[in-house]
C-alpha atoms as one frame of an Amber mdcrd trajectory, in Angstrom:
protein
 112.847 150.284 103.689 116.540 149.510 104.201 119.439 148.918 101.843 121.938
 146.650 103.560 125.602 146.240 102.595 128.878 145.585 104.402 129.700 149.302
 104.245 126.569 151.371 104.810 122.885 151.177 105.615 120.257 153.582 104.303
 116.660 153.722 105.490 114.570 155.824 103.118 110.952 155.881 104.191 108.010
 155.295 101.860 104.977 157.506 101.849 101.639 156.303 100.514 100.925 157.484
  96.941 104.263 159.337  96.805 107.306 157.634  95.245 110.828 158.399  96.403
 112.438 161.297  94.604 115.810 159.582  94.181 116.457 156.061  92.851 117.825
 153.378  95.146 121.069 151.752  94.053 121.358 147.987  94.521 124.970 146.837
  94.347 126.306 143.330  93.819 126.756 142.757  97.573 123.678 144.713  98.687
 120.328 143.481  99.953 117.185 145.515  99.561 114.911 145.017 102.554 111.358
 146.307 102.300 109.201 146.586 105.442 105.587 147.744 105.512 102.406 147.552
 107.553  98.970 147.143 105.964  95.722 148.342 107.505  92.066 148.461 106.581
  90.778 151.698 108.013  92.558 151.964 111.344  92.776 148.222 111.932  95.804
 146.155 110.945  94.864 143.464 108.460  96.676 140.924 106.328  95.891 141.342
 102.590  95.337 138.428 100.251  97.970 139.742  97.833 100.970 141.950  98.456
 103.943 142.056  96.133 106.575 144.326  94.646 106.441 144.694  90.865 109.693
 145.517  89.058 109.491 146.690  85.441 112.130 147.489  82.833 110.972 150.441
  80.699 113.015 149.667  77.576 111.827 146.079  76.981 108.551 146.343  78.964
 109.563 143.255  80.914 108.308 142.954  84.477 108.430 140.482  87.325 106.845
 140.341  90.754 108.139 139.418  94.210 105.554 138.505  96.886 105.926 139.935
 100.355 105.748 137.743 103.430 102.885 139.288 105.420 101.836 138.197 108.914
  98.348 138.298 110.422  99.307 141.562 112.102  99.686 143.188 108.671 103.469
 143.510 108.913 105.136 142.540 105.627 108.735 141.969 104.619 110.698 141.390
 101.422 114.429 140.926 100.891 115.868 141.310  97.414 119.402 140.885  96.050
 121.075 140.319  92.683 120.565 136.568  92.843 116.791 137.097  92.920 116.679
 139.218  89.757 116.452 137.904  86.193 119.570 138.347  84.064 117.682 140.726
  81.766 117.290 143.128  84.700 120.918 142.797  85.771 122.219 143.704  82.305
 119.924 146.631  81.619 121.387 150.154  81.714 117.958 151.593  82.517 116.563
 152.259  85.951 113.904 149.770  87.034 110.526 150.954  88.204 109.230 149.485
  91.463 105.526 149.486  92.310 103.638 148.171  95.315 100.475 146.156  94.691
  98.195 145.281  97.602  94.721 143.778  97.227  92.124 141.650  99.024  88.779
 140.061  98.305  85.531 141.781  99.177  84.989 145.531  99.246  88.580 146.462
 100.087  90.027 149.042  97.723  93.158 147.738  95.979  96.384 149.707  96.074
  98.852 150.068  93.206 101.312 152.908  93.005 104.906 153.547  92.097 107.105
 153.331  95.186 110.645 154.041  93.954 113.125 153.531  91.140 115.828 150.879
  91.410 119.245 151.204  89.810 121.267 148.009  89.396 124.975 148.367  90.014
 127.202 145.465  88.970 130.608 144.530  90.337 133.110 146.008  87.818 135.685
 143.319  88.621 133.296 140.444  87.869 132.183 139.347  84.391 128.641 140.363
  83.437 125.994 137.709  84.059 125.202 135.638  80.956 121.863 136.289  79.308
 119.903 133.111  78.734 118.107 132.848  75.434 114.357 132.996  76.102 112.237
 129.999  75.270 110.241 130.548  72.097 107.394 128.364  70.899 107.246 127.855
  67.166 107.613 125.418  64.315 110.198 122.705  64.908 112.043 120.619  62.288
 110.081 117.699  60.918 110.622 114.413  62.723 110.993 111.323  60.545 110.076
 108.118  62.325 111.699 104.836  61.356 109.383 101.951  62.154 110.432  98.354
  62.526 109.806  96.148  59.546 106.870  93.749  59.646 107.755  90.307  61.002
 108.566  87.841  58.284 107.554  84.200  58.093 110.355  81.639  58.417 111.806
  80.077  55.253 109.502  77.647  53.466 111.939  74.764  53.888 111.598  74.990
  57.685 107.814  75.013  57.374 107.851  71.967  55.125 110.185  70.067  57.480
 108.037  70.619  60.564 104.784  70.000  58.694 106.236  66.708  57.461 107.242
  65.781  61.017 103.676  66.346  62.221 102.176  64.303  59.385 104.712  61.503
  59.960 103.649  61.330  63.620 100.008  60.639  62.742 100.478  56.859  62.160
 102.141  56.594  65.582  99.220  58.464  67.113  96.671  56.074  65.586  98.718
  53.053  66.650  98.820  54.210  70.280  95.152  55.108  70.107  94.057  51.629
  68.993  96.528  49.876  71.308  94.891  51.626  74.293  91.487  50.259  73.380
  89.899  52.906  71.229  86.647  51.615  69.761  85.586  53.436  66.611  82.365
  51.391  66.487  80.885  53.657  69.155  81.048  56.671  66.830  77.529  56.126
  65.516  76.146  55.693  69.058  77.953  58.816  70.261  76.676  60.968  67.413
  73.226  59.441  67.829  73.031  60.269  71.546  74.506  63.762  71.331  75.051
  64.777  67.726  75.258  68.535  68.270  77.863  68.461  71.044  80.169  65.975
  69.280  79.899  67.787  65.947  80.455  71.182  67.600  83.516  69.946  69.471
  85.023  68.247  66.418  84.542  71.170  64.032  85.618  73.756  66.633  88.933
  71.904  66.977  89.329  72.088  63.202  88.378  75.767  63.290  91.050  76.459
  65.929  93.647  74.795  63.749  92.491  76.948  60.845  92.877  80.079  62.991
  96.445  79.078  63.853  97.130  78.545  60.168  95.756  81.992  59.272  97.819
  83.586  62.033 100.910  81.876  60.721 100.296  82.945  57.127  98.555  86.337
  57.103  96.633  87.382  60.242  97.995  89.612  62.975  97.436  89.214  66.698
  94.425  91.565  66.804  92.660  89.463  64.169  93.581  86.163  65.789  92.608
  86.786  69.414  88.881  87.596  68.886  88.391  84.611  66.583  90.288  82.303
  68.971  88.179  83.533  71.905  84.902  82.772  70.131  86.016  79.349  68.887
  87.535  78.519  72.284  84.224  79.219  74.016  82.361  77.012  71.528  84.971
  74.255  72.024  84.561  74.416  75.798  80.767  74.218  75.690  80.635  71.500
  73.043  83.475  69.503  74.592  81.875  69.556  78.052  78.644  68.075  76.714
  80.506  65.549  74.560  82.622  64.349  77.491  79.484  64.046  79.609  78.024
  61.713  76.956  81.244  59.657  76.933  81.099  59.360  80.720  77.543  58.070
  80.533  78.630  55.319  78.134  81.579  54.420  80.351  79.304  54.130  83.401
  76.966  51.913  81.340  79.905  49.531  80.717  80.394  50.436  77.056  84.005
  50.779  75.907
């Protein structure tokens, strides 16, 4: 294990199950470099987990730093002030450092204190700010403001457009008769295919009623299912009714 700095280098050696007698000081410009080799029996082996656990005795806070271990069992960890939480940088206590090594199977795990770490700050620099920890708890009540329900247009506009539609009906009948509409065939049409013509006619009226209900009181979720059912009935009835009209046209009846 080495402590690197621009001024001096120290290499205290670790002994298994025996922590160092003196704490290691980590200054603001220092880097703590930890080197180790792991074996299983006499054979070098890479463990599944190997990390250094730092703990602060006053607050019982701890954090872990994983070691980079190769297949040969050689592991390495570099640690400096920028890697430590601000709570550890501001503590006056000495941090405890433990090594934890473990693998799956029958391998015996290892956890023992390795050394104590003393943090030494730069006296000429301001102390690092302590971030307030995130706490989960009750938050202030949130009041939602929903949009007001859509309003129908003024009645005068409704009356004007309804009157325009009604006023257009005479023009519709005039064009209808001028193009050769023959109302005398109504009895023959209903006699040949009464169900299809009646279904088509009343489904058209039902669709108009659905539009009226949507305009006055229904919402979209009420309108769409009803319109889908009536639209299907209109399609089926209208197809059969138009087929009957085609048969009369092919027979020369107009």
